[in-house]
Biopython code that builds the backbone (N, CA, C, O; Angstrom):
import numpy as np
from Bio.PDB.StructureBuilder import StructureBuilder

atoms = [
    (1, "UNK", "N", (5.256, -20.344, 49.308)),
    (1, "UNK", "CA", (5.403, -21.013, 48.590)),
    (1, "UNK", "C", (7.505, -21.067, 48.774)),
    (1, "UNK", "O", (7.869, -20.142, 49.501)),
    (2, "UNK", "N", (8.157, -21.542, 48.490)),
    (2, "UNK", "CA", (9.508, -21.481, 49.332)),
    (2, "UNK", "C", (10.475, -21.324, 48.941)),
    (2, "UNK", "O", (10.568, -21.764, 47.795)),
    (3, "UNK", "N", (11.490, -20.815, 49.372)),
    (3, "UNK", "CA", (12.548, -20.308, 48.283)),
    (3, "UNK", "C", (13.351, -21.079, 47.505)),
    (3, "UNK", "O", (13.498, -21.725, 48.543)),
    (4, "UNK", "N", (13.969, -21.609, 46.763)),
    (4, "UNK", "CA", (14.874, -22.876, 46.059)),
    (4, "UNK", "C", (16.309, -22.097, 45.175)),
    (4, "UNK", "O", (16.100, -21.196, 44.362)),
    (5, "UNK", "N", (17.814, -22.629, 45.500)),
    (5, "UNK", "CA", (18.468, -21.516, 45.032)),
    (5, "UNK", "C", (18.866, -22.160, 43.666)),
    (5, "UNK", "O", (18.146, -22.991, 43.114)),
    (6, "UNK", "N", (19.777, -21.828, 43.273)),
    (6, "UNK", "CA", (20.015, -22.155, 41.828)),
    (6, "UNK", "C", (20.148, -23.676, 41.643)),
    (6, "UNK", "O", (19.439, -24.329, 40.877)),
    (7, "UNK", "N", (21.477, -24.356, 42.697)),
    (7, "UNK", "CA", (21.902, -25.483, 42.733)),
    (7, "UNK", "C", (19.912, -26.479, 42.170)),
    (7, "UNK", "O", (19.431, -27.062, 41.199)),
    (8, "UNK", "N", (19.548, -26.107, 43.422)),
    (8, "UNK", "CA", (18.207, -26.869, 43.463)),
    (8, "UNK", "C", (17.498, -26.890, 41.598)),
    (8, "UNK", "O", (17.247, -28.033, 41.217)),
    (9, "UNK", "N", (17.284, -26.067, 40.836)),
    (9, "UNK", "CA", (16.694, -25.886, 39.711)),
    (9, "UNK", "C", (17.403, -26.991, 39.222)),
    (9, "UNK", "O", (16.958, -28.077, 38.852)),
    (10, "UNK", "N", (18.635, -26.563, 39.268)),
    (10, "UNK", "CA", (19.877, -26.845, 38.003)),
    (10, "UNK", "C", (19.927, -28.328, 37.883)),
    (10, "UNK", "O", (20.004, -28.943, 36.819)),
    (11, "UNK", "N", (19.862, -28.979, 39.395)),
    (11, "UNK", "CA", (20.013, -30.555, 39.923)),
    (11, "UNK", "C", (18.484, -30.896, 39.842)),
    (11, "UNK", "O", (18.440, -32.091, 40.133)),
    (12, "UNK", "N", (17.012, -30.392, 39.556)),
    (12, "UNK", "CA", (15.880, -30.845, 39.630)),
    (12, "UNK", "C", (15.565, -30.945, 37.986)),
    (12, "UNK", "O", (15.005, -31.880, 37.415)),
    (13, "UNK", "N", (16.050, -29.800, 37.433)),
    (13, "UNK", "CA", (15.870, -30.380, 36.016)),
    (13, "UNK", "C", (16.926, -30.352, 34.976)),
    (13, "UNK", "O", (16.854, -29.764, 33.897)),
    (14, "UNK", "N", (17.734, -30.927, 35.344)),
    (14, "UNK", "CA", (18.818, -32.287, 35.049)),
    (14, "UNK", "C", (19.635, -30.425, 34.289)),
    (14, "UNK", "O", (19.721, -30.276, 33.070)),
    (15, "UNK", "N", (19.788, -30.056, 34.612)),
    (15, "UNK", "CA", (20.375, -28.659, 33.674)),
    (15, "UNK", "C", (22.090, -29.239, 33.408)),
    (15, "UNK", "O", (22.438, -29.980, 34.328)),
    (16, "UNK", "N", (23.261, -29.011, 32.250)),
    (16, "UNK", "CA", (23.894, -29.165, 31.770)),
    (16, "UNK", "C", (25.294, -27.624, 31.603)),
    (16, "UNK", "O", (25.500, -27.006, 30.559)),
    (17, "UNK", "N", (25.841, -27.439, 32.623)),
    (17, "UNK", "CA", (27.022, -26.655, 32.195)),
    (17, "UNK", "C", (27.042, -26.053, 30.491)),
    (17, "UNK", "O", (27.198, -26.904, 29.615)),
    (18, "UNK", "N", (26.913, -24.885, 30.165)),
    (18, "UNK", "CA", (26.804, -24.186, 29.057)),
    (18, "UNK", "C", (28.581, -23.396, 29.195)),
    (18, "UNK", "O", (29.013, -22.765, 30.159)),
    (19, "UNK", "N", (29.521, -23.812, 27.496)),
    (19, "UNK", "CA", (30.177, -23.880, 27.570)),
    (19, "UNK", "C", (30.726, -22.507, 27.915)),
    (19, "UNK", "O", (31.859, -22.320, 28.359)),
    (20, "UNK", "N", (29.559, -21.287, 27.601)),
    (20, "UNK", "CA", (29.985, -19.923, 26.957)),
    (20, "UNK", "C", (29.297, -19.045, 28.455)),
    (20, "UNK", "O", (28.980, -17.856, 28.469)),
    (21, "UNK", "N", (29.190, -20.056, 29.682)),
    (21, "UNK", "CA", (28.372, -19.831, 30.752)),
    (21, "UNK", "C", (26.824, -19.755, 30.861)),
    (21, "UNK", "O", (26.116, -19.507, 29.885)),
    (22, "UNK", "N", (26.249, -20.030, 32.363)),
    (22, "UNK", "CA", (25.068, -20.807, 32.935)),
    (22, "UNK", "C", (24.716, -21.858, 31.912)),
    (22, "UNK", "O", (25.454, -22.064, 30.948)),
    (23, "UNK", "N", (23.486, -22.592, 32.130)),
    (23, "UNK", "CA", (23.302, -23.824, 32.086)),
    (23, "UNK", "C", (21.924, -23.360, 30.990)),
    (23, "UNK", "O", (21.340, -22.314, 30.707)),
    (24, "UNK", "N", (21.806, -25.250, 30.482)),
    (24, "UNK", "CA", (21.309, -25.487, 29.803)),
    (24, "UNK", "C", (20.624, -27.417, 29.885)),
    (24, "UNK", "O", (20.937, -28.442, 30.490)),
    (25, "UNK", "N", (19.319, -26.891, 28.626)),
    (25, "UNK", "CA", (18.929, -28.025, 29.121)),
    (25, "UNK", "C", (19.005, -28.849, 27.366)),
    (25, "UNK", "O", (19.171, -27.773, 26.790)),
    (26, "UNK", "N", (19.005, -29.831, 26.256)),
    (26, "UNK", "CA", (18.592, -29.407, 25.091)),
    (26, "UNK", "C", (17.575, -30.184, 25.441)),
    (26, "UNK", "O", (17.573, -30.849, 26.476)),
    (27, "UNK", "N", (16.563, -30.152, 24.536)),
    (27, "UNK", "CA", (15.491, -30.260, 24.540)),
    (27, "UNK", "C", (14.594, -30.908, 22.402)),
    (27, "UNK", "O", (13.753, -31.595, 21.822)),
    (28, "UNK", "N", (15.650, -29.998, 22.268)),
    (28, "UNK", "CA", (15.898, -30.419, 20.193)),
    (28, "UNK", "C", (16.781, -30.805, 19.854)),
    (28, "UNK", "O", (17.803, -30.486, 20.460)),
    (29, "UNK", "N", (16.868, -31.716, 18.682)),
    (29, "UNK", "CA", (18.464, -31.886, 18.121)),
    (29, "UNK", "C", (17.904, -32.059, 16.480)),
    (29, "UNK", "O", (17.170, -33.047, 16.498)),
    (30, "UNK", "N", (17.925, -31.841, 15.940)),
    (30, "UNK", "CA", (18.026, -31.565, 14.119)),
    (30, "UNK", "C", (18.492, -33.101, 14.050)),
    (30, "UNK", "O", (19.090, -33.860, 14.813)),
    (31, "UNK", "N", (18.082, -33.168, 13.119)),
    (31, "UNK", "CA", (18.338, -34.710, 12.582)),
    (31, "UNK", "C", (18.985, -34.303, 10.955)),
    (31, "UNK", "O", (19.799, -35.107, 10.501)),
    (32, "UNK", "N", (18.731, -33.431, 10.346)),
    (32, "UNK", "CA", (19.138, -32.534, 9.444)),
    (32, "UNK", "C", (20.919, -31.517, 9.633)),
    (32, "UNK", "O", (21.232, -30.386, 10.003)),
    (33, "UNK", "N", (21.789, -32.964, 9.039)),
    (33, "UNK", "CA", (22.920, -32.278, 8.962)),
    (33, "UNK", "C", (23.262, -31.805, 8.143)),
    (33, "UNK", "O", (22.780, -32.157, 7.066)),
    (34, "UNK", "N", (24.425, -30.596, 8.162)),
    (34, "UNK", "CA", (24.994, -29.248, 7.332)),
    (34, "UNK", "C", (26.279, -29.837, 6.525)),
    (34, "UNK", "O", (26.811, -30.741, 7.170)),
    (35, "UNK", "N", (26.844, -29.592, 5.426)),
    (35, "UNK", "CA", (27.571, -30.139, 4.687)),
    (35, "UNK", "C", (29.083, -28.840, 4.857)),
    (35, "UNK", "O", (28.836, -27.636, 4.911)),
    (36, "UNK", "N", (30.645, -29.418, 4.921)),
    (36, "UNK", "CA", (31.486, -28.576, 5.129)),
    (36, "UNK", "C", (31.234, -27.679, 3.607)),
    (36, "UNK", "O", (31.744, -26.559, 3.574)),
    (37, "UNK", "N", (30.823, -27.932, 2.946)),
    (37, "UNK", "CA", (30.906, -26.801, 1.213)),
    (37, "UNK", "C", (30.059, -26.222, 1.965)),
    (37, "UNK", "O", (30.434, -25.099, 2.301)),
    (38, "UNK", "N", (28.435, -26.732, 2.622)),
    (38, "UNK", "CA", (27.141, -25.248, 3.215)),
    (38, "UNK", "C", (27.998, -24.362, 4.149)),
    (38, "UNK", "O", (27.620, -23.224, 4.427)),
    (39, "UNK", "N", (29.388, -24.982, 4.734)),
    (39, "UNK", "CA", (29.857, -24.133, 5.918)),
    (39, "UNK", "C", (30.838, -22.982, 5.255)),
    (39, "UNK", "O", (31.022, -21.872, 5.756)),
    (40, "UNK", "N", (31.341, -23.388, 4.219)),
    (40, "UNK", "CA", (32.690, -22.810, 3.414)),
    (40, "UNK", "C", (32.636, -20.848, 2.936)),
    (40, "UNK", "O", (33.518, -20.270, 2.301)),
    (41, "UNK", "N", (31.412, -20.242, 3.454)),
    (41, "UNK", "CA", (31.651, -18.799, 3.503)),
    (41, "UNK", "C", (32.136, -18.616, 4.711)),
    (41, "UNK", "O", (31.843, -19.243, 5.730)),
    (42, "UNK", "N", (33.102, -17.496, 4.550)),
    (42, "UNK", "CA", (33.263, -16.731, 5.622)),
    (42, "UNK", "C", (32.478, -15.715, 6.296)),
    (42, "UNK", "O", (31.737, -15.033, 5.588)),
    (43, "UNK", "N", (32.518, -15.483, 7.630)),
    (43, "UNK", "CA", (31.676, -14.499, 8.382)),
    (43, "UNK", "C", (32.408, -13.363, 8.670)),
    (43, "UNK", "O", (33.566, -13.725, 8.463)),
    (44, "UNK", "N", (32.426, -12.533, 8.923)),
    (44, "UNK", "CA", (33.302, -11.583, 9.451)),
    (44, "UNK", "C", (31.747, -10.999, 10.528)),
    (44, "UNK", "O", (31.860, -10.062, 11.319)),
]
sb = StructureBuilder()
sb.init_structure("model")
sb.init_model(0)
sb.init_chain("A")
sb.init_seg("    ")
for serial, (resi, resn, name, xyz) in enumerate(atoms, 1):
    if name == "N":
        sb.init_residue(resn, " ", resi, " ")
    sb.init_atom(name, np.array(xyz, "f"), 0.0, 1.0, " ", f" {name:<3s}", serial, name[0])
structure = sb.get_structure()
């Protein structure tokens, strides 16, 4: 078994940089949408 570095897997899997660090690939996106009213609750 050959060893590969991170860049190999990032390229091979088509991963994208994540804004908070690391890499990811979107595999699912819900068609359901959330309105601004539903998000009006403040979380602390």
